[in-house]
Structures are given as structure tokens and as C-alpha cells.
TORKOL-4160 file (C-alpha; in steps of 0.2 Angstrom, whole numbers, padded with zeros to 4 digits, m for minus):
292
<pt num="1" X="m0308" Y="m0275" Z="0397"/>
<pt num="2" X="m0307" Y="m0286" Z="0382"/>
<pt num="3" X="m0294" Y="m0280" Z="0369"/>
<pt num="4" X="m0308" Y="m0279" Z="0356"/>
<pt num="5" X="m0318" Y="m0267" Z="0366"/>
<pt num="6" X="m0303" Y="m0257" Z="0371"/>
<pt num="7" X="m0299" Y="m0255" Z="0352"/>
<pt num="8" X="m0317" Y="m0251" Z="0348"/>
<pt num="9" X="m0316" Y="m0237" Z="0361"/>
<pt num="10" X="m0300" Y="m0230" Z="0353"/>
<pt num="11" X="m0309" Y="m0230" Z="0336"/>
<pt num="12" X="m0323" Y="m0220" Z="0344"/>
<pt num="13" X="m0311" Y="m0206" Z="0350"/>
<pt num="14" X="m0304" Y="m0192" Z="0340"/>
<pt num="15" X="m0286" Y="m0194" Z="0333"/>
<pt num="16" X="m0277" Y="m0206" Z="0322"/>
<pt num="17" X="m0271" Y="m0223" Z="0330"/>
<pt num="18" X="m0253" Y="m0226" Z="0326"/>
<pt num="19" X="m0248" Y="m0245" Z="0327"/>
<pt num="20" X="m0230" Y="m0250" Z="0325"/>
<pt num="21" X="m0227" Y="m0268" Z="0318"/>
<pt num="22" X="m0223" Y="m0282" Z="0330"/>
<pt num="23" X="m0215" Y="m0298" Z="0326"/>
<pt num="24" X="m0209" Y="m0305" Z="0343"/>
<pt num="25" X="m0215" Y="m0305" Z="0361"/>
<pt num="26" X="m0201" Y="m0294" Z="0367"/>
<pt num="27" X="m0204" Y="m0282" Z="0353"/>
<pt num="28" X="m0222" Y="m0281" Z="0360"/>
<pt num="29" X="m0216" Y="m0276" Z="0377"/>
<pt num="30" X="m0205" Y="m0263" Z="0370"/>
<pt num="31" X="m0218" Y="m0255" Z="0359"/>
<pt num="32" X="m0230" Y="m0254" Z="0374"/>
<pt num="33" X="m0216" Y="m0248" Z="0385"/>
<pt num="34" X="m0213" Y="m0233" Z="0373"/>
<pt num="35" X="m0231" Y="m0227" Z="0374"/>
<pt num="36" X="m0240" Y="m0233" Z="0359"/>
<pt num="37" X="m0259" Y="m0238" Z="0361"/>
<pt num="38" X="m0260" Y="m0252" Z="0348"/>
<pt num="39" X="m0249" Y="m0264" Z="0338"/>
<pt num="40" X="m0249" Y="m0272" Z="0321"/>
<pt num="41" X="m0244" Y="m0290" Z="0320"/>
<pt num="42" X="m0237" Y="m0291" Z="0302"/>
<pt num="43" X="m0238" Y="m0307" Z="0292"/>
<pt num="44" X="m0223" Y="m0302" Z="0282"/>
<pt num="45" X="m0213" Y="m0299" Z="0298"/>
<pt num="46" X="m0217" Y="m0316" Z="0306"/>
<pt num="47" X="m0212" Y="m0325" Z="0290"/>
<pt num="48" X="m0196" Y="m0314" Z="0289"/>
<pt num="49" X="m0190" Y="m0315" Z="0307"/>
<pt num="50" X="m0196" Y="m0332" Z="0312"/>
<pt num="51" X="m0194" Y="m0342" Z="0296"/>
<pt num="52" X="m0182" Y="m0332" Z="0285"/>
<pt num="53" X="m0195" Y="m0332" Z="0272"/>
<pt num="54" X="m0202" Y="m0319" Z="0260"/>
<pt num="55" X="m0220" Y="m0313" Z="0261"/>
<pt num="56" X="m0227" Y="m0326" Z="0249"/>
<pt num="57" X="m0240" Y="m0336" Z="0260"/>
<pt num="58" X="m0227" Y="m0349" Z="0265"/>
<pt num="59" X="m0232" Y="m0349" Z="0284"/>
<pt num="60" X="m0247" Y="m0359" Z="0289"/>
<pt num="61" X="m0261" Y="m0353" Z="0300"/>
<pt num="62" X="m0256" Y="m0364" Z="0315"/>
<pt num="63" X="m0238" Y="m0358" Z="0314"/>
<pt num="64" X="m0244" Y="m0340" Z="0314"/>
<pt num="65" X="m0257" Y="m0343" Z="0327"/>
<pt num="66" X="m0244" Y="m0349" Z="0339"/>
<pt num="67" X="m0233" Y="m0334" Z="0336"/>
<pt num="68" X="m0248" Y="m0322" Z="0338"/>
<pt num="69" X="m0252" Y="m0330" Z="0355"/>
<pt num="70" X="m0234" Y="m0327" Z="0361"/>
<pt num="71" X="m0235" Y="m0309" Z="0356"/>
<pt num="72" X="m0253" Y="m0306" Z="0363"/>
<pt num="73" X="m0248" Y="m0314" Z="0380"/>
<pt num="74" X="m0234" Y="m0301" Z="0382"/>
<pt num="75" X="m0244" Y="m0285" Z="0380"/>
<pt num="76" X="m0260" Y="m0277" Z="0386"/>
<pt num="77" X="m0262" Y="m0267" Z="0370"/>
<pt num="78" X="m0275" Y="m0272" Z="0357"/>
<pt num="79" X="m0267" Y="m0281" Z="0342"/>
<pt num="80" X="m0272" Y="m0279" Z="0324"/>
<pt num="81" X="m0267" Y="m0296" Z="0317"/>
<pt num="82" X="m0263" Y="m0300" Z="0299"/>
<pt num="83" X="m0272" Y="m0316" Z="0294"/>
<pt num="84" X="m0267" Y="m0315" Z="0276"/>
<pt num="85" X="m0281" Y="m0321" Z="0264"/>
<pt num="86" X="m0288" Y="m0333" Z="0278"/>
<pt num="87" X="m0277" Y="m0347" Z="0272"/>
<pt num="88" X="m0289" Y="m0353" Z="0259"/>
<pt num="89" X="m0308" Y="m0352" Z="0255"/>
<pt num="90" X="m0322" Y="m0345" Z="0266"/>
<pt num="91" X="m0322" Y="m0362" Z="0275"/>
<pt num="92" X="m0303" Y="m0359" Z="0279"/>
<pt num="93" X="m0307" Y="m0342" Z="0285"/>
<pt num="94" X="m0321" Y="m0348" Z="0296"/>
<pt num="95" X="m0309" Y="m0360" Z="0305"/>
<pt num="96" X="m0295" Y="m0346" Z="0305"/>
<pt num="97" X="m0306" Y="m0333" Z="0313"/>
<pt num="98" X="m0313" Y="m0346" Z="0326"/>
<pt num="99" X="m0295" Y="m0349" Z="0332"/>
<pt num="100" X="m0288" Y="m0332" Z="0332"/>
<pt num="101" X="m0304" Y="m0324" Z="0340"/>
<pt num="102" X="m0301" Y="m0335" Z="0355"/>
<pt num="103" X="m0285" Y="m0326" Z="0359"/>
<pt num="104" X="m0294" Y="m0309" Z="0362"/>
<pt num="105" X="m0282" Y="m0299" Z="0351"/>
<pt num="106" X="m0293" Y="m0284" Z="0346"/>
<pt num="107" X="m0294" Y="m0284" Z="0327"/>
<pt num="108" X="m0290" Y="m0296" Z="0312"/>
<pt num="109" X="m0285" Y="m0291" Z="0294"/>
<pt num="110" X="m0292" Y="m0301" Z="0280"/>
<pt num="111" X="m0286" Y="m0297" Z="0262"/>
<pt num="112" X="m0294" Y="m0301" Z="0245"/>
<pt num="113" X="m0278" Y="m0308" Z="0236"/>
<pt num="114" X="m0279" Y="m0324" Z="0227"/>
<pt num="115" X="m0267" Y="m0338" Z="0234"/>
<pt num="116" X="m0252" Y="m0337" Z="0235"/>
<pt num="117" X="m0254" Y="m0320" Z="0242"/>
<pt num="118" X="m0239" Y="m0308" Z="0243"/>
<pt num="119" X="m0234" Y="m0292" Z="0251"/>
<pt num="120" X="m0244" Y="m0278" Z="0245"/>
<pt num="121" X="m0228" Y="m0269" Z="0239"/>
<pt num="122" X="m0222" Y="m0283" Z="0229"/>
<pt num="123" X="m0228" Y="m0286" Z="0211"/>
<pt num="124" X="m0240" Y="m0298" Z="0202"/>
<pt num="125" X="m0255" Y="m0297" Z="0214"/>
<pt num="126" X="m0271" Y="m0305" Z="0209"/>
<pt num="127" X="m0287" Y="m0302" Z="0218"/>
<pt num="128" X="m0302" Y="m0313" Z="0220"/>
<pt num="129" X="m0320" Y="m0309" Z="0214"/>
<pt num="130" X="m0329" Y="m0296" Z="0225"/>
<pt num="131" X="m0342" Y="m0308" Z="0230"/>
<pt num="132" X="m0330" Y="m0322" Z="0235"/>
<pt num="133" X="m0322" Y="m0309" Z="0247"/>
<pt num="134" X="m0338" Y="m0304" Z="0254"/>
<pt num="135" X="m0342" Y="m0322" Z="0258"/>
<pt num="136" X="m0326" Y="m0323" Z="0267"/>
<pt num="137" X="m0330" Y="m0308" Z="0277"/>
<pt num="138" X="m0347" Y="m0315" Z="0281"/>
<pt num="139" X="m0339" Y="m0331" Z="0287"/>
<pt num="140" X="m0326" Y="m0322" Z="0297"/>
<pt num="141" X="m0340" Y="m0312" Z="0306"/>
<pt num="142" X="m0350" Y="m0328" Z="0309"/>
<pt num="143" X="m0335" Y="m0338" Z="0315"/>
<pt num="144" X="m0329" Y="m0326" Z="0328"/>
<pt num="145" X="m0331" Y="m0331" Z="0346"/>
<pt num="146" X="m0329" Y="m0313" Z="0351"/>
<pt num="147" X="m0344" Y="m0303" Z="0345"/>
<pt num="148" X="m0334" Y="m0287" Z="0348"/>
<pt num="149" X="m0319" Y="m0292" Z="0337"/>
<pt num="150" X="m0315" Y="m0278" Z="0324"/>
<pt num="151" X="m0314" Y="m0284" Z="0307"/>
<pt num="152" X="m0302" Y="m0275" Z="0294"/>
<pt num="153" X="m0304" Y="m0279" Z="0276"/>
<pt num="154" X="m0289" Y="m0276" Z="0265"/>
<pt num="155" X="m0290" Y="m0274" Z="0246"/>
<pt num="156" X="m0275" Y="m0275" Z="0234"/>
<pt num="157" X="m0285" Y="m0269" Z="0219"/>
<pt num="158" X="m0274" Y="m0255" Z="0216"/>
<pt num="159" X="m0259" Y="m0266" Z="0212"/>
<pt num="160" X="m0269" Y="m0280" Z="0204"/>
<pt num="161" X="m0280" Y="m0269" Z="0193"/>
<pt num="162" X="m0272" Y="m0252" Z="0192"/>
<pt num="163" X="m0288" Y="m0244" Z="0198"/>
<pt num="164" X="m0291" Y="m0234" Z="0214"/>
<pt num="165" X="m0309" Y="m0233" Z="0209"/>
<pt num="166" X="m0310" Y="m0252" Z="0209"/>
<pt num="167" X="m0301" Y="m0252" Z="0226"/>
<pt num="168" X="m0314" Y="m0240" Z="0233"/>
<pt num="169" X="m0329" Y="m0250" Z="0226"/>
<pt num="170" X="m0322" Y="m0266" Z="0234"/>
<pt num="171" X="m0319" Y="m0257" Z="0250"/>
<pt num="172" X="m0337" Y="m0251" Z="0251"/>
<pt num="173" X="m0344" Y="m0268" Z="0246"/>
<pt num="174" X="m0333" Y="m0276" Z="0260"/>
<pt num="175" X="m0340" Y="m0264" Z="0273"/>
<pt num="176" X="m0357" Y="m0269" Z="0268"/>
<pt num="177" X="m0352" Y="m0287" Z="0270"/>
<pt num="178" X="m0347" Y="m0284" Z="0288"/>
<pt num="179" X="m0330" Y="m0275" Z="0288"/>
<pt num="180" X="m0328" Y="m0262" Z="0302"/>
<pt num="181" X="m0312" Y="m0254" Z="0294"/>
<pt num="182" X="m0306" Y="m0254" Z="0276"/>
<pt num="183" X="m0287" Y="m0255" Z="0271"/>
<pt num="184" X="m0284" Y="m0250" Z="0254"/>
<pt num="185" X="m0266" Y="m0256" Z="0251"/>
<pt num="186" X="m0252" Y="m0247" Z="0242"/>
<pt num="187" X="m0259" Y="m0231" Z="0235"/>
<pt num="188" X="m0247" Y="m0223" Z="0224"/>
<pt num="189" X="m0249" Y="m0204" Z="0226"/>
<pt num="190" X="m0254" Y="m0191" Z="0238"/>
<pt num="191" X="m0270" Y="m0188" Z="0227"/>
<pt num="192" X="m0275" Y="m0206" Z="0229"/>
<pt num="193" X="m0272" Y="m0206" Z="0248"/>
<pt num="194" X="m0283" Y="m0190" Z="0249"/>
<pt num="195" X="m0298" Y="m0199" Z="0241"/>
<pt num="196" X="m0298" Y="m0215" Z="0251"/>
<pt num="197" X="m0304" Y="m0209" Z="0268"/>
<pt num="198" X="m0317" Y="m0197" Z="0259"/>
<pt num="199" X="m0325" Y="m0211" Z="0248"/>
<pt num="200" X="m0325" Y="m0226" Z="0260"/>
<pt num="201" X="m0341" Y="m0229" Z="0270"/>
<pt num="202" X="m0331" Y="m0235" Z="0286"/>
<pt num="203" X="m0314" Y="m0229" Z="0294"/>
<pt num="204" X="m0299" Y="m0231" Z="0283"/>
<pt num="205" X="m0282" Y="m0239" Z="0288"/>
<pt num="206" X="m0266" Y="m0235" Z="0279"/>
<pt num="207" X="m0249" Y="m0244" Z="0278"/>
<pt num="208" X="m0233" Y="m0235" Z="0277"/>
<pt num="209" X="m0219" Y="m0245" Z="0270"/>
<pt num="210" X="m0201" Y="m0237" Z="0269"/>
<pt num="211" X="m0195" Y="m0239" Z="0251"/>
<pt num="212" X="m0213" Y="m0245" Z="0246"/>
<pt num="213" X="m0226" Y="m0238" Z="0234"/>
<pt num="214" X="m0235" Y="m0226" Z="0246"/>
<pt num="215" X="m0229" Y="m0208" Z="0250"/>
<pt num="216" X="m0223" Y="m0207" Z="0267"/>
<pt num="217" X="m0234" Y="m0193" Z="0274"/>
<pt num="218" X="m0233" Y="m0189" Z="0293"/>
<pt num="219" X="m0245" Y="m0195" Z="0305"/>
<pt num="220" X="m0253" Y="m0178" Z="0307"/>
<pt num="221" X="m0255" Y="m0176" Z="0288"/>
<pt num="222" X="m0263" Y="m0193" Z="0287"/>
<pt num="223" X="m0275" Y="m0188" Z="0301"/>
<pt num="224" X="m0279" Y="m0172" Z="0292"/>
<pt num="225" X="m0284" Y="m0183" Z="0276"/>
<pt num="226" X="m0296" Y="m0193" Z="0287"/>
<pt num="227" X="m0287" Y="m0209" Z="0290"/>
<pt num="228" X="m0291" Y="m0217" Z="0307"/>
<pt num="229" X="m0276" Y="m0230" Z="0308"/>
<pt num="230" X="m0259" Y="m0230" Z="0301"/>
<pt num="231" X="m0248" Y="m0245" Z="0303"/>
<pt num="232" X="m0229" Y="m0246" Z="0301"/>
<pt num="233" X="m0229" Y="m0265" Z="0297"/>
<pt num="234" X="m0210" Y="m0269" Z="0297"/>
<pt num="235" X="m0201" Y="m0253" Z="0302"/>
<pt num="236" X="m0197" Y="m0260" Z="0320"/>
<pt num="237" X="m0190" Y="m0277" Z="0312"/>
<pt num="238" X="m0179" Y="m0268" Z="0299"/>
<pt num="239" X="m0173" Y="m0256" Z="0313"/>
<pt num="240" X="m0168" Y="m0271" Z="0324"/>
<pt num="241" X="m0159" Y="m0279" Z="0309"/>
<pt num="242" X="m0150" Y="m0263" Z="0305"/>
<pt num="243" X="m0144" Y="m0262" Z="0324"/>
<pt num="244" X="m0139" Y="m0280" Z="0324"/>
<pt num="245" X="m0129" Y="m0278" Z="0308"/>
<pt num="246" X="m0120" Y="m0262" Z="0314"/>
<pt num="247" X="m0115" Y="m0272" Z="0330"/>
<pt num="248" X="m0109" Y="m0287" Z="0321"/>
<pt num="249" X="m0098" Y="m0276" Z="0309"/>
<pt num="250" X="m0091" Y="m0267" Z="0324"/>
<pt num="251" X="m0087" Y="m0284" Z="0333"/>
<pt num="252" X="m0079" Y="m0291" Z="0318"/>
<pt num="253" X="m0068" Y="m0275" Z="0315"/>
<pt num="254" X="m0064" Y="m0270" Z="0333"/>
<pt num="255" X="m0064" Y="m0287" Z="0341"/>
<pt num="256" X="m0074" Y="m0282" Z="0357"/>
<pt num="257" X="m0091" Y="m0276" Z="0363"/>
<pt num="258" X="m0084" Y="m0267" Z="0378"/>
<pt num="259" X="m0092" Y="m0251" Z="0382"/>
<pt num="260" X="m0105" Y="m0254" Z="0368"/>
<pt num="261" X="m0121" Y="m0255" Z="0379"/>
<pt num="262" X="m0127" Y="m0238" Z="0374"/>
<pt num="263" X="m0119" Y="m0237" Z="0357"/>
<pt num="264" X="m0126" Y="m0252" Z="0348"/>
<pt num="265" X="m0137" Y="m0261" Z="0361"/>
<pt num="266" X="m0149" Y="m0257" Z="0376"/>
<pt num="267" X="m0140" Y="m0259" Z="0393"/>
<pt num="268" X="m0142" Y="m0276" Z="0401"/>
<pt num="269" X="m0153" Y="m0268" Z="0416"/>
<pt num="270" X="m0165" Y="m0262" Z="0403"/>
<pt num="271" X="m0166" Y="m0279" Z="0395"/>
<pt num="272" X="m0169" Y="m0287" Z="0412"/>
<pt num="273" X="m0183" Y="m0275" Z="0416"/>
<pt num="274" X="m0192" Y="m0278" Z="0399"/>
<pt num="275" X="m0191" Y="m0297" Z="0402"/>
<pt num="276" X="m0198" Y="m0296" Z="0420"/>
<pt num="277" X="m0182" Y="m0303" Z="0429"/>
<pt num="278" X="m0186" Y="m0295" Z="0446"/>
<pt num="279" X="m0204" Y="m0302" Z="0446"/>
<pt num="280" X="m0198" Y="m0320" Z="0442"/>
<pt num="281" X="m0184" Y="m0318" Z="0455"/>
<pt num="282" X="m0197" Y="m0314" Z="0468"/>
<pt num="283" X="m0207" Y="m0329" Z="0463"/>
<pt num="284" X="m0192" Y="m0340" Z="0465"/>
<pt num="285" X="m0190" Y="m0334" Z="0483"/>
<pt num="286" X="m0209" Y="m0335" Z="0487"/>
<pt num="287" X="m0211" Y="m0353" Z="0481"/>
<pt num="288" X="m0194" Y="m0358" Z="0489"/>
<pt num="289" X="m0186" Y="m0362" Z="0472"/>
<pt num="290" X="m0171" Y="m0352" Z="0478"/>
<pt num="291" X="m0164" Y="m0346" Z="0495"/>
<pt num="292" X="m0166" Y="m0328" Z="0500"/>
């Protein structure tokens, strides 16, 4: 089944969809291996982990496209892919969606920030006019080579204008322009969170950022409020960096990694399982690349 259809089937079922953030092909394998049903490809995370850059629209469409392809090739799960603000005008959005929709990822997220866009939990966001964003969404819908692609419209109006009312107004306009899901970024309070799913005309997505602006409610609390999707955009990457930092401090201070397989890192057999070592070993034997 196409990932877009699989994702639409998830949306039609009861219950909240929990999508951890993914930044690398191996992370994608691990997220699927631990039992999640969807993954969020974070633009901020791709910029951070592959380029050492902040989330300031510094990575190009083609750079992100190649990274998303690698991730998508390593999981059977639907991906919710961050395409920032489409990398330009509605014309750029058309080409961007044309390229990404060929990958069969599941869903794309398009936001209404003015370039250069920035993380929704940074400062100084500026949003484009509603009609300009609606034109981008129309371009995205028309451009997709996959008619079942799920389109998520994100608005940063809370940060840019200080108004939840404006964010909801925009979200509903975006739904009318073709968005299947609306993502109101960075609500500040539990009261704001409670209003969003109730006042939107389509299902709502929420982004939980540790140390960010949005209250960290539990998944069950968010489901009770009416949210359909919750993403943890960069939790996995930050956890990986913390684990690596702890290991490096230990190596510097103790001078060894002996007996650390279970303390600071996964054991080597687990690494080999995740990367399919036995499968490729069998291929070598089958094709005569190596002797039995």
C-alpha cells in the first residue's frame, strides 16, 4: 500500500498518531523497530545533524530531498515531511511538491512563514498574507504526482501576530484551500491548546518541543483535547546527542569504552541487526561475492 494511503487509513481510525522526529536513515529504522506507526522528518533536525546549522532556512530543497529519500528508503512507515515554506513562492512550492511527492512519503508540511523562515519556537517570525499561503496550498495540491498525498498546513501566526484567533482563522482558510490537516505552531497555554482542535474544520497536529513554548501535555491528554497527531520533532536527535556526549566524557575521563555496550551505547549485535548485516552477508554468499 502507498504510504499516503496508509497514512489516510490511520487518520480515519480512532486514536492519536504519535510521530517521533527522524533525521537519519538509521533513526528511521529504530523508530519503526520500537513500534511507532509514523515518523516526522524535521527540517530543523536535518539542518542541525547533517549541516551543523540552525533552523533558519539555510538548507536547500534539493539537499533536503536527498536526505528525505535516504530516510524514506529505510522505513515502511509513513513520513510526515517538513518542507518549510516551500523554498520560495507558489512556483517554488509547485516544483518542491512535485519532487517530494514522487517519493511516496505520506504527508508534507507547508508553513506560512516569510523567508527566511525559522523554528517555530525561535523569535521574530513573520507570516505571509493568507491568500498567498492559500495559493501555495493550491499549487501544492495541483503539483502532487500522488493524488492521495496528505497535505498539512502550518501557521506561525501565534508567534508572528500574538493572536490565536488569527492562527485559527488562517488554519480554516488553509483547510478550504486544500489542506487535510492544520498545524498551529507554538500555542502558549493549555487553554490555547484546548481551543485549537475544537475550532479547526480539519484534524489538528501539535508539536511538542522540550524547552519550547508549548505545554508538554501527555499524549492521552492531547487526545482528550481532540488532537489527531502529535510530533516530537527533535527529541530523538537531542537524546542521541546527549548519549554521545555522556560517552565522550566517560572516554575522556576513564580512558576506555570497555564494558560500555549496555551503559552508554547499544550492543554491536543490535547495531548489526538494525543495519541488516545478516541479509547482506547472505547476499554476498548467494552472488558469489564471498566464499561460504
